[in-house]
C-alpha positions in Angstrom: 48.6 90.2 137.6 46.2 87.3 137.4 47.8 85.7 140.5 47.5 89.0 142.5 43.8 89.3 141.5 43.2 85.8 142.6 44.8 86.5 146.0 42.7 89.5 146.4 39.6 87.5 145.6 40.6 84.9 148.1 40.9 87.7 150.7 37.3 88.6 150.0 37.4 91.3 147.3 36.3 90.5 143.7 37.5 93.2 141.3 35.7 91.6 138.4 32.4 91.8 140.3 32.8 95.5 140.8 33.5 96.0 137.1 30.4 93.9 136.2 28.2 96.0 138.5 29.5 99.2 136.8 28.6 97.8 133.4 25.1 96.7 134.5 24.2 100.1 136.0 25.7 102.3 133.2 22.6 102.5 131.0 20.4 103.6 134.0 22.9 106.2 135.1 23.4 107.6 131.6 19.6 108.1 131.4 19.9 110.8 134.1 22.5 112.9 132.2 21.6 116.2 130.7 24.0 118.4 128.6 25.5 119.7 131.9 27.1 116.4 132.6 30.6 116.3 131.0 31.8 112.9 132.2 30.7 109.3 132.0 30.4 106.4 134.4 33.9 105.3 135.5 35.6 108.7 135.6 37.6 109.6 138.7 35.3 112.5 139.3 32.0 113.7 138.0 31.9 116.9 135.9 28.9 119.1 135.9 28.8 122.4 134.0 27.3 125.2 135.9 27.1 127.9 133.2 23.3 128.0 133.6 23.8 129.4 137.1 25.1 132.6 135.4 21.4 133.3 134.7 20.7 133.5 138.5 21.2 136.7 140.4 22.9 135.2 143.4 23.0 131.4 143.3 23.6 129.5 146.5 24.6 125.8 146.5 22.9 123.6 149.0 24.4 120.2 149.8 23.3 117.3 152.0 24.4 113.7 152.8 22.3 111.0 154.3 21.6 107.3 154.4 18.7 104.9 154.5 19.8 103.3 157.8 18.6 99.8 158.6 15.9 99.9 156.0 18.5 98.0 154.0 18.0 95.0 156.3 14.3 95.0 155.4 15.2 94.9 151.8 17.6 92.0 152.5 14.9 90.1 154.4 12.4 90.6 151.6 15.0 90.1 148.8 13.8 93.4 147.2 16.4 96.0 146.4 14.8 98.4 143.9 13.1 100.8 146.3 15.9 101.8 148.6 17.8 103.5 145.7 14.7 105.7 145.3 14.6 106.2 149.1 18.0 107.7 149.4 17.5 110.1 146.4 14.1 111.3 147.6 15.3 111.7 151.2 18.2 113.9 150.0 16.0 115.9 147.7 13.6 116.7 150.6 16.5 117.7 152.8 17.6 120.5 150.5 14.1 121.3 149.3 13.3 122.7 152.8 15.7 125.5 152.1 14.2 126.2 148.7 16.8 124.4 146.7 16.2 122.3 143.6 18.6 119.4 142.9 21.4 119.6 140.4 23.2 116.3 140.9 23.4 113.3 143.2 26.1 110.8 144.1 25.7 107.4 145.8 27.8 105.2 147.9 27.0 101.5 148.1 29.0 99.1 150.3 28.8 95.5 151.2 30.8 92.6 152.5 30.6 90.9 149.1 29.6 92.5 145.8 26.6 91.1 144.0 26.6 92.9 140.7 22.9 92.4 140.0 22.0 93.6 143.5 24.1 96.7 143.2 22.8 97.5 139.7 19.2 97.2 141.0 19.9 99.6 143.9 21.6 102.1 141.6 18.9 101.6 139.0 16.3 102.7 141.7 18.4 105.8 142.4 18.6 106.6 138.7 14.8 106.3 138.5 14.3 108.8 141.3 16.9 111.1 139.8 15.2 111.1 136.4 11.9 111.9 138.1 13.5 115.0 139.7 15.4 116.2 136.7 18.6 115.5 138.6 21.8 113.9 137.3 23.2 110.8 139.0 26.7 112.1 138.5 28.7 109.3 140.0 29.4 107.3 143.1 31.3 104.5 144.8 30.8 100.8 145.1 32.8 99.3 147.9 33.5 95.7 148.9 34.7 95.5 152.5 34.6 92.0 154.0 35.0 92.3 157.8 33.5 95.7 158.0 30.0 94.7 156.8 28.2 91.5 157.8 27.5 88.9 155.0 24.3 89.7 153.2 24.2 93.3 154.5 24.5 96.5 152.4 25.0 100.1 153.3 23.6 102.9 151.1 24.5 106.6 151.4 23.9 109.6 149.1 25.1 113.1 148.6 23.1 115.7 146.8 23.9 119.2 145.5 21.2 121.7 144.6 20.8 125.4 144.1 18.6 128.3 145.2 18.5 132.0 144.7 19.7 133.7 147.8 16.7 136.0 147.8 14.3 133.1 147.8 16.2 131.0 150.4 13.7 129.4 152.9 15.1 129.5 156.4 12.0 130.0 158.6 12.8 133.5 159.7 9.5 134.8 158.2 7.4 132.3 160.1 4.9 134.1 162.4 2.4 133.2 165.1 -0.9 132.3 163.4 0.7 130.8 160.3 -1.0 127.6 159.2 0.7 124.2 159.0 -0.2 121.8 156.1 0.8 118.2 156.2 2.1 116.4 153.1 1.4 112.7 153.6 4.1 110.1 154.0 4.0 106.6 152.5 5.1 105.0 155.8 8.2 105.2 157.9 10.2 106.5 154.9 13.8 106.0 156.1 13.6 106.4 159.8 12.7 104.3 162.9 13.5 101.0 161.2 15.6 99.6 164.1 12.6 99.9 166.4 10.1 98.7 163.7 12.2 95.6 162.9 12.6 94.8 166.6 8.9 94.9 167.5 7.7 93.3 164.3 10.3 90.6 164.2 8.1 87.7 165.3 5.4 88.4 162.7 5.1 87.1 159.1 6.5 89.8 156.8 5.6 88.0 153.5 1.9 87.3 153.4 -0.8 90.1 153.2 -1.7 91.4 156.6 -5.4 92.1 157.3 -4.7 95.5 158.8 -2.4 96.7 156.1 -3.9 95.5 152.8 -0.4 94.3 152.0 2.5 92.4 153.7 4.5 93.9 156.5 7.6 93.8 154.3 5.8 95.7 151.5 4.5 98.3 154.0 8.0 98.8 155.4 9.6 99.1 152.0 7.1 101.8 150.7 9.2 104.3 148.9 10.2 107.5 150.7 8.2 110.2 148.9 9.8 113.2 147.3 7.9 116.5 147.7 9.8 118.4 145.0 6.9 118.6 142.6 4.3 119.6 145.3 6.5 122.4 146.6 7.3 123.6 143.0 3.5 123.7 142.4 3.0 125.9 145.4 5.7 128.3 144.2 4.2 128.4 140.7 0.8 129.3 142.2 2.3 132.2 144.2 1.8 130.6 147.6 4.0 132.2 150.2 5.9 129.2 151.6 7.4 130.5 154.8 8.8 127.2 156.1 9.3 123.6 155.3 10.2 120.8 157.7 11.2 117.3 156.5 10.1 114.8 159.1 13.0 112.4 159.4 15.0 111.1 162.4 13.5 112.7 165.6 10.0 112.5 164.2 7.4 115.2 164.8 9.1 116.4 168.0 12.7 117.3 166.9 12.4 118.3 163.2 9.9 121.2 163.1 11.7 123.3 165.7 14.8 123.4 163.5 13.1 126.1 161.4 11.2 128.1 164.0 12.2 131.6 164.9 13.0 132.1 168.6 9.9 132.4 170.7 7.6 130.4 168.5 6.4 126.8 168.5 3.8 124.6 166.8 0.6 123.0 167.8 -0.3 119.8 165.8 -3.7 118.2 166.1 -3.7 114.5 166.1 -6.7 113.2 164.1 -6.4 116.0 161.5 -4.4 113.8 159.2 -4.6 110.1 158.3 -2.0 107.8 159.9 -0.8 104.8 157.8 -1.8 101.6 159.5 1.8 100.3 159.7 2.3 102.8 162.5 -0.6 101.4 164.5 0.8 97.9 164.0 4.2 99.0 165.2 2.7 100.7 168.3 0.5 97.8 169.3 3.2 95.2 168.7 5.8 97.0 170.8 3.4 98.5 173.4 5.0 101.9 172.5 3.5 105.0 174.1 2.2 107.9 172.0 5.1 110.2 173.1 7.7 107.8 171.8 5.9 107.1 168.5 5.8 110.8 167.5 9.5 111.2 168.6 10.7 108.3 166.4 8.3 108.2 163.4 6.7 110.7 161.0 3.3 109.2 161.8 2.1 109.9 158.3 3.4 113.4 157.8 6.4 113.4 155.5 6.7 117.2 155.1 5.2 120.2 157.0 4.5 123.3 154.9 4.0 126.6 156.8 2.1 129.3 155.0 0.2 132.5 156.1 -3.5 131.9 156.9 -4.6 133.8 153.8 -2.7 131.4 151.6 -3.9 128.2 153.2 -6.9 127.7 151.0 -5.0 128.3 147.8 -2.3 125.9 149.0 -4.9 123.2 149.7 -6.4 123.6 146.3 -3.0 123.3 144.6 -2.1 120.2 146.6 -5.4 118.5 146.2 -6.9 119.1 149.6 -4.0 118.1 151.9 -5.0 118.7 155.5 -4.3 121.6 157.8 -2.7 119.8 160.7 -1.9 122.7 163.1 -0.6 126.3 163.5 2.3 128.3 164.7 1.9 129.7 168.2 3.8 132.0 170.5 2.3 130.3 173.5 4.2 127.0 173.1 7.9 126.1 172.6 8.9 123.2 170.4 6.0 121.1 169.3 2.8 120.3 171.2 0.6 117.5 169.8 -2.9 117.8 171.0 -5.2 114.8 171.2 -2.4 112.4 171.9 
């Protein structure tokens, strides 16, 4: 057995490293477990008791899978791995939140050409931190070592989330009407999208020392954690705000994401200048001589989530959310998204 393991290691896969990574992450993962979790780290499958769903009238499970893309390459360049675990969890939470679902459990997939146990444990520890903040179990996952598939020093991170919503309170955008108000929840930066373009246009700059326009280094600005909007949306629900639509601004930016929830015949007008744009976007635009139309098609430009409410609820929503800006409205005179002032 020892000889076979040695041959496997010589081929590029270190079983012992995988076992060490599992041991290092175990405490962080266990900290996300509630009584619903019936299995521990290392089981073939995660077990999650759903008896509490019996209290719901008509529970609907909502699931999503996504990745952090080439943001992992920024983490590698900076030698900082803790934040991308939070990124993938928060991204997935937002993806199911737009349909009104709250998370039940999350599962991760981390792959690289060569396992670094401490690196993997740091990534998964970040995921566990975000899961704890959301009341979500990190139920399990997979750590894969695949030399030849991934380049040395690179890492891939993907996550799957499962949540639940009452069918009667499912948010699908069908109640959106012309005249509804759009509130913009701020992003922390690019979140998990547009990093291939950002890395390309910023590649000749110093990423490690503080940049005068950013108040921090470029690397730090790019690694800012993807925000979860779970608590903000739950606060709106608790206050009785009629949330008619939610749009998570991910790949496709402000152009492609909002129309995914619009009823036929309706569009949105967004007003540039009505919300603050993080300075990292201006630096990206200037460095790459990128026009406005492409910027709003690639990046969130400071808007991580759009919240659509009837005009009579707008003031209450702003009070609940601490004065977030009104960034536009729903219109039956446009299709898709029109961004005025750009």
